[in-house]
C-alpha positions in Angstrom: 118.0 60.3 57.3 117.7 64.0 57.2 114.7 66.2 58.3 113.9 67.0 54.7 113.8 63.3 53.8 111.3 62.7 56.6 109.2 65.7 55.4 109.2 64.4 51.8 108.2 60.9 52.9 105.4 62.2 55.1 104.0 64.4 52.3 104.0 61.5 49.8 102.6 58.9 52.2 99.1 57.5 52.0 98.0 56.9 55.6 95.9 53.9 54.6 98.4 52.1 52.3 101.3 50.0 53.5 104.6 50.9 51.9 107.7 48.9 52.6 110.0 51.8 51.8 108.1 54.0 54.2 108.2 51.4 57.0 111.9 51.1 56.5 112.4 54.9 56.8 110.3 54.9 60.0 112.4 52.1 61.4 115.6 54.0 60.5 114.2 57.2 62.1 113.4 55.3 65.3 116.9 53.7 65.4 118.6 57.1 64.8 116.5 58.7 67.6 117.5 55.9 70.0 121.2 56.2 69.1 121.1 60.0 69.5 119.2 59.7 72.8 121.6 57.2 74.2 124.6 59.3 73.2 123.0 62.4 74.8 122.3 60.4 78.0 125.9 59.3 78.1 127.1 62.9 77.8 124.7 64.0 80.5 126.0 61.3 82.8 129.6 62.3 82.1 128.7 65.9 82.7 126.9 65.1 85.9 129.9 63.1 87.0 131.9 66.3 86.8 129.3 68.5 88.3 128.8 66.4 91.4 132.5 66.5 92.5 132.7 70.2 91.7 129.6 70.9 93.7 131.0 68.8 96.6 134.3 70.6 96.4 132.5 74.0 96.4 130.4 73.0 99.4 133.5 71.8 101.2 135.3 75.1 100.4 132.3 77.1 101.6 132.1 75.0 104.8 135.8 75.3 105.4 135.6 79.1 104.8 132.8 79.4 107.3 135.1 77.7 109.9 138.1 79.8 109.1 136.7 83.3 108.2 135.0 85.2 110.9 131.6 87.0 110.3 133.2 90.3 111.2 130.7 90.9 114.0 132.0 91.8 117.4 129.5 89.6 119.2 129.2 92.1 122.0 126.5 94.6 122.8 128.1 98.0 122.5 125.3 100.6 122.7 126.2 104.3 122.9 123.6 106.7 124.1 123.0 109.6 121.8 121.3 112.6 123.4 121.1 116.1 122.1 118.9 119.2 122.1 117.9 120.7 118.7 118.0 124.4 117.9 114.3 124.5 118.5 114.6 123.1 122.0 113.6 119.6 121.3 115.3 116.9 123.4 116.2 113.9 121.4 117.4 110.6 122.8 118.4 107.5 120.7 121.0 104.8 120.6 123.8 103.8 118.2 125.3 100.3 118.5 128.7 99.3 117.2 128.3 96.1 115.2 131.7 95.2 113.8 133.4 95.1 110.4 136.6 93.8 108.8 138.6 96.6 110.3 137.4 95.8 113.9 137.2 92.0 113.8 140.9 91.1 113.9 141.3 93.2 117.1 137.9 92.4 118.7 139.0 92.4 122.3 140.8 95.7 122.0 137.8 97.3 120.1 135.3 96.0 122.6 137.4 97.4 125.5 137.7 100.7 123.7 134.0 101.2 123.3 133.2 100.0 126.8 135.8 102.3 128.5 135.7 105.4 126.3 134.0 108.4 127.7 131.2 109.3 125.3 129.7 112.1 127.5 128.3 114.8 125.3 128.8 112.9 122.1 125.2 113.2 121.0 125.4 117.0 121.1 128.7 117.0 119.2 127.2 114.7 116.5 124.2 117.1 116.2 126.4 120.2 116.0 128.6 118.7 113.3 125.5 117.6 111.4 124.4 121.3 111.3 127.9 122.2 109.9 127.4 119.6 107.2 124.0 121.1 106.2 125.6 124.5 106.1 123.6 125.8 109.0 126.6 126.3 111.3 130.1 127.7 110.8 132.7 125.0 110.7 134.5 125.9 113.9 137.4 123.5 114.8 135.8 122.4 118.1 132.7 121.2 116.2 134.6 118.9 113.9 135.4 115.3 114.7 139.2 114.5 114.9 138.9 112.1 112.0 137.2 114.4 109.5 137.6 118.0 108.3 134.7 117.5 105.8 132.3 120.4 105.7 130.6 119.6 102.4 130.1 116.8 99.9 132.5 116.0 97.0 131.0 118.8 94.9 131.2 121.4 97.6 127.5 121.3 98.4 125.9 121.0 101.8 124.6 117.6 102.9 120.9 116.9 103.1 119.6 116.6 106.7 119.4 112.8 106.9 122.8 112.4 105.2 124.5 115.0 107.5 123.4 113.2 110.7 124.6 109.8 109.4 127.9 111.3 108.3 128.4 112.9 111.6 127.4 109.8 113.6 129.9 107.6 111.7 132.7 110.2 111.8 132.5 110.5 115.6 131.8 106.9 116.5 133.8 105.0 113.9 136.3 107.5 112.4 137.6 108.8 115.7 137.9 105.2 117.0 140.2 104.4 114.1 142.5 107.2 115.2 142.4 106.2 118.9 143.0 102.5 118.1 145.6 103.2 115.4 143.5 101.3 112.8 144.6 101.9 109.2 144.1 100.2 105.9 141.2 99.2 103.8 138.1 97.5 105.0 134.8 98.4 106.6 133.1 98.8 109.9 129.5 99.5 110.8 127.1 100.5 113.4 123.3 100.5 113.7 121.1 103.2 115.1 117.6 104.0 115.9 118.3 107.7 115.6 116.2 109.4 113.0 118.6 112.3 112.4 116.1 115.0 113.6 117.8 118.4 113.4 115.0 120.9 114.2 
């Protein structure tokens, strides 16, 4: 029985009169609905039977991955004091902390030892001075540049904004130079956190 048959039957029906043909059509409609509903339920059960193992397999893979793959954190406190004096005479003191990354995690012990033993005396002032080079406020003299970067402007040759210049300088000195010292090469990432605001003046 099609939808148009049902519509025609309902339009012609007298709600108060009993019609055997109409009763038969209603019975057929109910039977068709039950059959379709049962078939749909069977499909849902079969689909659910596939989804559950797939979900369990996915959860198992995620659990196994969590056991095998590291979180790329160094699991060590590696704070570095950043102290500098601005060109207006303000003394600034803040901290950067090396967190980890895919470039550092495979060599965690070596990286931790490097940051613990490396002499970071004067690094804050060097970070500040290079940030001024990046903003175009200082000439790019060789002694002001980190060993890992000769960048003095952005990709379009423009000076960096103040906040971007300090971040770029911070990561160049504390991460980029460490790659050179540790002989780290290849693709991946590393990161640090800092409470430095990047104040330049």
